[in-house]
Every structure is written in C-alpha cells, then in structure tokens.
DRENTOR-566422 format. One record per residue (C-alpha): x, z, y; residue number from 1. Coordinates in steps of 0.05 Angstrom, whole numbers, plus 5000, padded with zeros to 4 digits. Layout:
<rs>
[[X Z Y] NUM]
...
</rs>
This chain:
<rs>
[[6509 4064 7780] 1]
[[6579 4055 7752] 2]
[[6583 4004 7695] 3]
[[6649 3988 7661] 4]
[[6641 3915 7679] 5]
[[6598 3877 7729] 6]
[[6596 3802 7716] 7]
[[6571 3758 7772] 8]
[[6544 3692 7745] 9]
[[6509 3675 7680] 10]
[[6541 3608 7666] 11]
[[6589 3592 7610] 12]
[[6644 3639 7632] 13]
[[6600 3697 7654] 14]
[[6557 3696 7590] 15]
[[6619 3694 7545] 16]
[[6650 3751 7584] 17]
[[6587 3794 7585] 18]
[[6571 3784 7511] 19]
[[6642 3797 7487] 20]
[[6649 3860 7528] 21]
[[6581 3888 7509] 22]
[[6591 3875 7435] 23]
[[6656 3914 7439] 24]
[[6622 3974 7470] 25]
[[6631 3965 7544] 26]
[[6574 3981 7593] 27]
[[6559 3913 7624] 28]
[[6516 3890 7682] 29]
[[6505 3815 7688] 30]
[[6479 3786 7754] 31]
[[6449 3717 7760] 32]
[[6412 3690 7822] 33]
[[6385 3627 7789] 34]
[[6375 3608 7716] 35]
[[6410 3636 7655] 36]
[[6458 3586 7626] 37]
[[6483 3562 7693] 38]
[[6500 3491 7711] 39]
[[6521 3469 7642] 40]
[[6455 3484 7607] 41]
[[6407 3466 7663] 42]
[[6438 3411 7705] 43]
[[6504 3391 7673] 44]
[[6533 3384 7604] 45]
[[6469 3391 7563] 46]
[[6420 3346 7601] 47]
[[6473 3293 7615] 48]
[[6493 3287 7542] 49]
[[6419 3284 7521] 50]
[[6409 3227 7571] 51]
[[6473 3193 7547] 52]
[[6448 3197 7475] 53]
[[6384 3161 7493] 54]
[[6423 3108 7532] 55]
[[6471 3098 7474] 56]
[[6412 3086 7427] 57]
[[6390 3030 7475] 58]
[[6459 3000 7476] 59]
[[6464 3003 7399] 60]
[[6400 2964 7393] 61]
[[6424 2911 7443] 62]
[[6490 2903 7406] 63]
[[6461 2905 7336] 64]
[[6461 2828 7330] 65]
[[6536 2833 7319] 66]
[[6520 2871 7254] 67]
[[6468 2821 7233] 68]
[[6407 2858 7260] 69]
[[6361 2823 7309] 70]
[[6315 2875 7341] 71]
[[6300 2843 7408] 72]
[[6305 2878 7475] 73]
[[6289 2953 7469] 74]
[[6232 2982 7509] 75]
[[6251 3045 7547] 76]
[[6197 3097 7557] 77]
[[6230 3137 7613] 78]
[[6179 3193 7610] 79]
[[6195 3202 7536] 80]
[[6270 3203 7552] 81]
[[6257 3258 7602] 82]
[[6219 3297 7549] 83]
[[6279 3289 7503] 84]
[[6326 3317 7557] 85]
[[6279 3375 7573] 86]
[[6268 3390 7499] 87]
[[6343 3393 7487] 88]
[[6351 3444 7543] 89]
[[6292 3484 7516] 90]
[[6322 3485 7446] 91]
[[6388 3513 7470] 92]
[[6361 3560 7525] 93]
[[6345 3619 7479] 94]
[[6419 3628 7463] 95]
[[6430 3641 7537] 96]
[[6365 3679 7551] 97]
[[6356 3747 7585] 98]
[[6323 3773 7521] 99]
[[6384 3756 7477] 100]
[[6432 3789 7525] 101]
[[6390 3851 7533] 102]
[[6390 3857 7457] 103]
[[6466 3854 7461] 104]
[[6465 3914 7508] 105]
[[6477 3876 7572] 106]
[[6436 3898 7633] 107]
[[6415 3833 7666] 108]
[[6394 3833 7739] 109]
[[6362 3775 7777] 110]
[[6391 3771 7848] 111]
[[6448 3751 7894] 112]
[[6509 3795 7890] 113]
[[6550 3812 7953] 114]
[[6611 3856 7963] 115]
[[6603 3914 8011] 116]
[[6676 3933 8007] 117]
[[6734 3928 7956] 118]
[[6697 3976 7908] 119]
[[6623 3965 7916] 120]
[[6575 3908 7903] 121]
[[6501 3905 7924] 122]
[[6449 3867 7884] 123]
[[6373 3869 7898] 124]
[[6382 3933 7940] 125]
[[6421 3967 7883] 126]
[[6492 3988 7897] 127]
[[6542 3986 7841] 128]
[[6612 4015 7837] 129]
[[6639 3983 7773] 130]
[[6706 3997 7743] 131]
[[6719 3921 7744] 132]
[[6684 3859 7770] 133]
[[6688 3789 7741] 134]
[[6666 3733 7787] 135]
[[6639 3673 7749] 136]
[[6593 3641 7800] 137]
[[6611 3569 7782] 138]
[[6607 3511 7830] 139]
[[6558 3465 7864] 140]
[[6558 3390 7880] 141]
[[6602 3369 7937] 142]
[[6565 3330 7990] 143]
[[6606 3289 8039] 144]
[[6590 3288 8113] 145]
[[6563 3216 8119] 146]
[[6516 3197 8176] 147]
[[6445 3189 8152] 148]
[[6456 3220 8084] 149]
[[6412 3280 8094] 150]
[[6357 3240 8126] 151]
[[6349 3187 8072] 152]
[[6350 3236 8014] 153]
[[6395 3233 7955] 154]
[[6405 3259 7885] 155]
[[6460 3302 7854] 156]
[[6466 3325 7782] 157]
[[6419 3382 7803] 158]
[[6361 3335 7816] 159]
[[6373 3270 7779] 160]
[[6347 3295 7713] 161]
[[6279 3311 7742] 162]
[[6263 3243 7772] 163]
[[6196 3216 7748] 164]
[[6213 3142 7744] 165]
[[6274 3100 7729] 166]
[[6301 3073 7795] 167]
[[6305 2996 7793] 168]
[[6369 2997 7836] 169]
[[6414 3059 7833] 170]
[[6476 3068 7878] 171]
[[6526 3120 7852] 172]
[[6574 3149 7902] 173]
[[6636 3171 7864] 174]
[[6674 3140 7806] 175]
[[6695 3206 7773] 176]
[[6669 3230 7705] 177]
[[6599 3249 7730] 178]
[[6589 3184 7767] 179]
[[6615 3142 7709] 180]
[[6575 3178 7655] 181]
[[6508 3178 7691] 182]
[[6519 3109 7721] 183]
[[6529 3080 7652] 184]
[[6470 3118 7624] 185]
[[6422 3094 7677] 186]
[[6448 3022 7671] 187]
[[6434 3022 7597] 188]
[[6365 3051 7608] 189]
[[6349 2993 7655] 190]
[[6373 3008 7727] 191]
[[6417 2960 7764] 192]
[[6476 3006 7780] 193]
[[6531 3000 7831] 194]
[[6588 3052 7831] 195]
[[6623 3063 7897] 196]
[[6692 3094 7894] 197]
[[6742 3099 7951] 198]
[[6800 3103 7901] 199]
[[6808 3074 7830] 200]
[[6756 3088 7777] 201]
[[6772 3156 7743] 202]
[[6835 3165 7786] 203]
[[6859 3225 7744] 204]
[[6866 3183 7680] 205]
[[6921 3134 7662] 206]
[[6905 3062 7681] 207]
[[6918 3038 7609] 208]
[[6860 3084 7586] 209]
[[6812 3064 7641] 210]
[[6819 2988 7630] 211]
[[6777 2985 7567] 212]
[[6724 3029 7597] 213]
[[6722 2987 7660] 214]
[[6708 2926 7618] 215]
[[6652 2963 7581] 216]
[[6620 2984 7646] 217]
[[6620 2912 7671] 218]
[[6590 2889 7604] 219]
[[6534 2939 7616] 220]
[[6519 2903 7682] 221]
[[6550 2956 7728] 222]
[[6579 2931 7793] 223]
[[6643 2969 7811] 224]
[[6660 2975 7884] 225]
[[6730 3007 7881] 226]
[[6771 3023 7943] 227]
[[6707 3023 7983] 228]
[[6682 3075 8032] 229]
[[6609 3092 8048] 230]
[[6605 3099 8124] 231]
[[6530 3105 8139] 232]
[[6463 3108 8103] 233]
[[6393 3091 8126] 234]
[[6324 3082 8096] 235]
[[6275 3027 8113] 236]
[[6212 3066 8129] 237]
[[6186 3125 8090] 238]
[[6199 3116 8016] 239]
[[6230 3048 8029] 240]
[[6296 3019 8005] 241]
[[6362 3053 8021] 242]
[[6415 3013 8059] 243]
[[6486 3035 8048] 244]
[[6538 3011 8097] 245]
[[6604 2999 8060] 246]
[[6674 2982 8084] 247]
[[6740 2973 8048] 248]
[[6790 3029 8048] 249]
[[6841 2978 8072] 250]
[[6812 2927 8121] 251]
[[6852 2869 8092] 252]
[[6815 2874 8024] 253]
[[6745 2853 8045] 254]
[[6694 2852 8101] 255]
[[6644 2909 8112] 256]
[[6579 2899 8073] 257]
[[6510 2929 8061] 258]
[[6486 2950 7992] 259]
[[6411 2959 7982] 260]
[[6386 3011 7931] 261]
[[6324 3049 7913] 262]
[[6360 3114 7898] 263]
[[6428 3145 7913] 264]
[[6465 3192 7867] 265]
[[6522 3231 7899] 266]
[[6576 3248 7850] 267]
[[6639 3261 7889] 268]
[[6661 3325 7855] 269]
[[6645 3399 7860] 270]
[[6661 3458 7904] 271]
[[6662 3533 7886] 272]
[[6597 3570 7899] 273]
[[6629 3630 7931] 274]
[[6599 3629 8001] 275]
[[6547 3684 7990] 276]
[[6595 3736 7959] 277]
[[6627 3761 8024] 278]
[[6695 3760 7991] 279]
[[6730 3780 8056] 280]
[[6696 3848 8051] 281]
[[6727 3857 7982] 282]
[[6797 3836 8004] 283]
[[6794 3773 7961] 284]
[[6832 3712 7986] 285]
[[6806 3641 7977] 286]
[[6834 3571 7984] 287]
[[6810 3521 8035] 288]
[[6752 3496 7990] 289]
[[6728 3566 7976] 290]
[[6762 3572 7908] 291]
[[6784 3643 7892] 292]
[[6859 3653 7889] 293]
[[6879 3683 7821] 294]
[[6945 3696 7786] 295]
[[6965 3679 7714] 296]
[[6925 3739 7690] 297]
[[6862 3715 7727] 298]
[[6867 3773 7777] 299]
[[6846 3763 7849] 300]
[[6880 3795 7908] 301]
[[6835 3854 7895] 302]
[[6863 3887 7831] 303]
[[6793 3910 7811] 304]
[[6766 3839 7811] 305]
[[6780 3780 7766] 306]
[[6752 3710 7770] 307]
[[6741 3654 7719] 308]
[[6710 3585 7713] 309]
[[6693 3535 7767] 310]
[[6701 3584 7824] 311]
[[6777 3587 7816] 312]
[[6828 3533 7828] 313]
[[6837 3491 7765] 314]
[[6798 3446 7716] 315]
[[6723 3454 7728] 316]
[[6702 3447 7656] 317]
[[6654 3488 7613] 318]
[[6704 3500 7557] 319]
[[6756 3521 7609] 320]
[[6709 3577 7633] 321]
[[6697 3599 7562] 322]
[[6771 3599 7546] 323]
[[6786 3640 7609] 324]
[[6732 3690 7591] 325]
[[6765 3700 7522] 326]
[[6833 3711 7554] 327]
[[6805 3759 7605] 328]
[[6766 3799 7553] 329]
[[6830 3810 7514] 330]
[[6866 3833 7576] 331]
[[6812 3879 7604] 332]
[[6788 3910 7539] 333]
[[6852 3914 7499] 334]
[[6905 3912 7553] 335]
[[6938 3853 7519] 336]
[[6982 3807 7560] 337]
[[6954 3739 7578] 338]
[[6979 3678 7614] 339]
[[6934 3624 7642] 340]
[[6958 3554 7625] 341]
[[6916 3495 7649] 342]
[[6960 3444 7614] 343]
[[6931 3457 7545] 344]
[[6858 3445 7566] 345]
[[6829 3381 7538] 346]
[[6781 3338 7580] 347]
[[6731 3285 7560] 348]
[[6693 3233 7599] 349]
[[6631 3221 7559] 350]
[[6626 3147 7574] 351]
[[6624 3093 7522] 352]
[[6679 3086 7501] 353]
[[6698 3158 7514] 354]
[[6763 3179 7547] 355]
[[6795 3243 7521] 356]
[[6862 3273 7541] 357]
[[6903 3336 7538] 358]
[[6968 3352 7572] 359]
[[7004 3309 7620] 360]
[[6986 3238 7640] 361]
[[7038 3184 7647] 362]
[[7048 3191 7721] 363]
[[7063 3266 7717] 364]
[[7106 3259 7655] 365]
[[7146 3203 7686] 366]
[[7159 3243 7749] 367]
[[7185 3301 7708] 368]
[[7224 3266 7654] 369]
[[7240 3197 7681] 370]
[[7271 3149 7631] 371]
[[7271 3203 7577] 372]
[[7196 3194 7571] 373]
[[7174 3157 7509] 374]
[[7105 3127 7503] 375]
[[7076 3112 7434] 376]
[[7011 3070 7430] 377]
[[6965 3053 7373] 378]
[[6906 3005 7380] 379]
[[6838 3030 7356] 380]
[[6830 2961 7325] 381]
[[6883 2983 7273] 382]
[[6834 3035 7246] 383]
[[6791 3004 7190] 384]
[[6731 3048 7205] 385]
[[6730 3023 7277] 386]
[[6727 2952 7250] 387]
[[6671 2971 7202] 388]
[[6630 3000 7259] 389]
[[6642 2940 7303] 390]
[[6677 2984 7355] 391]
[[6750 2962 7356] 392]
[[6762 2971 7430] 393]
[[6810 3025 7456] 394]
[[6879 3055 7447] 395]
[[6911 3122 7434] 396]
[[6974 3143 7471] 397]
[[7027 3196 7456] 398]
[[7075 3219 7510] 399]
[[7139 3250 7485] 400]
[[7204 3273 7517] 401]
[[7263 3305 7480] 402]
[[7220 3313 7418] 403]
[[7165 3351 7454] 404]
[[7094 3325 7458] 405]
[[7074 3326 7532] 406]
[[7006 3294 7529] 407]
[[6958 3254 7487] 408]
[[6902 3209 7511] 409]
[[6851 3167 7474] 410]
[[6799 3117 7494] 411]
[[6752 3102 7437] 412]
[[6679 3109 7415] 413]
[[6692 3179 7389] 414]
[[6751 3201 7430] 415]
[[6722 3269 7446] 416]
[[6718 3285 7372] 417]
[[6790 3261 7360] 418]
[[6827 3300 7414] 419]
[[6819 3372 7386] 420]
[[6879 3373 7338] 421]
[[6924 3348 7394] 422]
[[6908 3411 7435] 423]
[[6948 3453 7386] 424]
[[7005 3402 7386] 425]
[[7011 3401 7461] 426]
[[7007 3477 7463] 427]
[[7065 3480 7413] 428]
[[7025 3518 7359] 429]
[[7023 3457 7312] 430]
[[7077 3408 7292] 431]
[[7069 3334 7304] 432]
[[7092 3324 7232] 433]
[[7030 3360 7207] 434]
[[6985 3306 7239] 435]
[[7028 3251 7210] 436]
[[7026 3281 7140] 437]
[[6952 3302 7140] 438]
[[6909 3275 7084] 439]
[[6854 3238 7121] 440]
[[6790 3215 7086] 441]
[[6786 3139 7084] 442]
[[6756 3105 7122] 443]
[[6746 3152 7181] 444]
[[6764 3151 7255] 445]
[[6810 3210 7241] 446]
[[6859 3158 7215] 447]
[[6874 3141 7288] 448]
[[6908 3208 7297] 449]
[[6950 3201 7234] 450]
[[6970 3130 7255] 451]
[[6991 3154 7325] 452]
[[7034 3211 7298] 453]
[[7062 3166 7244] 454]
[[7081 3113 7296] 455]
[[7127 3164 7329] 456]
[[7165 3176 7263] 457]
[[7166 3103 7243] 458]
[[7202 3086 7306] 459]
[[7257 3134 7287] 460]
[[7263 3105 7218] 461]
[[7274 3035 7247] 462]
[[7349 3045 7245] 463]
[[7401 3006 7205] 464]
[[7436 3071 7185] 465]
[[7371 3096 7154] 466]
[[7366 3031 7114] 467]
[[7437 3039 7088] 468]
[[7424 3111 7069] 469]
[[7361 3093 7030] 470]
[[7397 3037 6993] 471]
[[7453 3084 6975] 472]
[[7406 3137 6950] 473]
[[7369 3086 6908] 474]
[[7433 3064 6874] 475]
[[7444 3135 6851] 476]
[[7385 3130 6804] 477]
</rs>
C-alpha cells in the first residue's frame, strides 16, 4: 500500500497533520499504538486542568472570607473529583476518535510502527511504502535511576489521575510545571505535599516571576525542598509508608534527611518515545535523549521523513505540536517555504497564580544584549479588576532592546489568558503601540497588557525636552 502520507502517532501533532492532509485530498494513514488523543487528552493537559479546576474551587471557598463570605472548610469528595476528570476526558474524546477521523477520510490503524528501511514502514504485519512519513509519537515521563524507586512503586502523570483515594502525604519529585501544577492541586484537595527539586523551583522562569508563586504554594501548605536530591527510596512493608532519603545538592546547605510519604509522584520531565521505531534502519539521526534531529523545515536526516511535537528537540508543548503540524502541512501539501522558530511559542504553568511567558527570559536577554536590555514592570495590583477580585498578587514584565520586544512574562491569576496578544508582538507581526492604544473594556484583566505597553512609552515621555515641546505647542493655540 502506498499512501501519500503516513502519520505515526495520534496525539495533538499527528491528529492535526492527518486531518489537515485528508481534508485537502491526500491519502492518509494514521497509526496509533495506544489511545487516540495521545498524552494531552488522556494523561496530560485535559485531566490535569480538570483536576486543577476542582482544586481551585476548594481554594476559592477557603479564601472567600476575604470577600465577606463565610462558608466553612469545604468537604472534598475525591471520588466525585475523579468522575469530573473522567467526564471531561469523555466529553472531548469524540473530537479525537477513530470514527471522526475515518469520516474525514483517514485510514486509522491500531499498532506499533517500525521502519524496515528508509522507504518502508511495517504496522500490524502490513507493509507501507508512503510518499512521506510524519513521526509524531510524542514523549513519555522521564524516570530517574534512583535506588529503590522501582521496588516501592511510584506515580507519573500516566497513573496519578486513576488513583482511588487522596493520599494523605504526597511527595512530588520535580519542581517543574507538572510537579508544581499537580502538587498544588493535591495540596488544595487535602494532601500534605512536599515538592523536591534539585535546582530552583521552575528553573526556566525568571526569579521575579517565580517569587509570587512560591509564596502562594507555601500559603497552600506545600513544603518546598529546593536544591535537594533524592538518593534512595524504600517502603516499610507491603503497602506501608514510603521513606525518601534526601540530601542537599551542596553539603554545606543542610544535613541529609528522611521524608515520609504515602505516595510518590515523579515529575522530572519527559523523554521522546522513539525507542520502538527502529530509526537507524530509516537513516534517521537522533540526539542523546532519543529526540529526532530535524532542520528548520522539520525534515529528519531522511528526506522522506519529517517529525513534529515532543519527539523532536524543542518545547514539549501541545500547542507547539499543533503549530508544527500546520507549518509542515503547508510545506508538504503546497510546497510553501517554512521556518521553525521556537522563540515565538508561548508557555504557561497552570498554577495559581499562573505563569505565562513568550520569547526570551531575562537571563538570555541579558546575555545577548547586556546593558542595552530594558525591563519594564507593572504590578497586577495596579489593575482595578484584580483588586475587585481580591487577587492583586503578581507582576507583568516586558523585555526590550533597541526598540524590539524580546520577551514578555506575566504571573497573575489569569496569566495564560493574557499572554496571547504578546505572541504576535514578539514575533514582529504586531506593533507594541497597538497594545498601548487598544480600547480595553473596563474593568478587565486585559488592562494589565495595556498598562504594560503604556509603561514603555511613558518612560520615553519622561523627558524635559518633551515637556518644553508640549508647552510650546500649547502656546500656539
């Protein structure tokens, strides 16, 4: 069988690629070895945000006294929370179903794909010789080699949403986005949570953005063990408590200690799920972690094969995979030139407050532009809607050099909703002045964006020569 396109992986990138190509008339085969929708629908974005929504409802009730409402301590029905999570997945699943894609003209096959050579792929004993292959197999949780970890049992994002009861004490290994989001959610639902991180919390983000979130996590009762390494794990009897042996990254900081927990969530990142593809047979090069090497046009070292999403080197984000699928579809189907640019991809940590960013952070911008870097900051407390909601914590930052916006970052209750217009500004397709001059409904959180852009221009107007010019113009009336 020789389809025009064979897509391996039915996650965000693979589904977008297959649907787009089929709707434009290409003969498409889509291969998936597990569940349609991939990690995002089944074990990632969707269930985690449903869980976070339930946890936020609990937090809102606890904090309602500040608004004059006394509701008492909320009662969490964890079984009902699980049903909410499962119901959310079930409501979205039809959009990613085999039936829908078959109706679009995509031939869906259940099985594991493997390259036989640079031209042929075998799936469920069927051999395909497609004109082009798109690899979109995604990633899986990274699990560190720690003595005792396999023996005691642990959770990752693939299993944590199916637990039957709320763990009284939850240890979270990893202080990145997944660890922070789920750690805060479980803490709000009633677990006593400790987050263990061998670096700083959310090491990719600017420290000025992380500080308000760190305070919020502590207010939720979370214990943060930063610059701490997990060296060994053991369980006291079958089904007993877990003992985690911890030591400081630098011995001068603290003494080794033991943390006792009822459950352990491993959230130390993700690795590409490329090990079953036999990429060597196809002449496809990979990096040390298994990520597929691609160029700016998403081509692998085999010109007949492209790759998108979590299985390539770059941001492992659902919207990144969808964006790459759109780029690749334009290139493969219409022969239009494309250029992959990771710098314009926004990212959000769905904590409370949220952290959202696009473009460079301060460290990278400072390294590239030195003293020419200009940092503009606006406090969320300056936005009237934030005051009305009782959520004044947070800041927004604008990084500029030589008149060019290098990056924007926001920590606020709705940061993820506020970052979108800045994507176009960082990409250069929208002027900063258009944000400053936008008519924003009052009072809304969108006023934060207007204030941030306006602060950049106000700084330039704070000049004695401008004052003299204005006074002179006024005298001409």
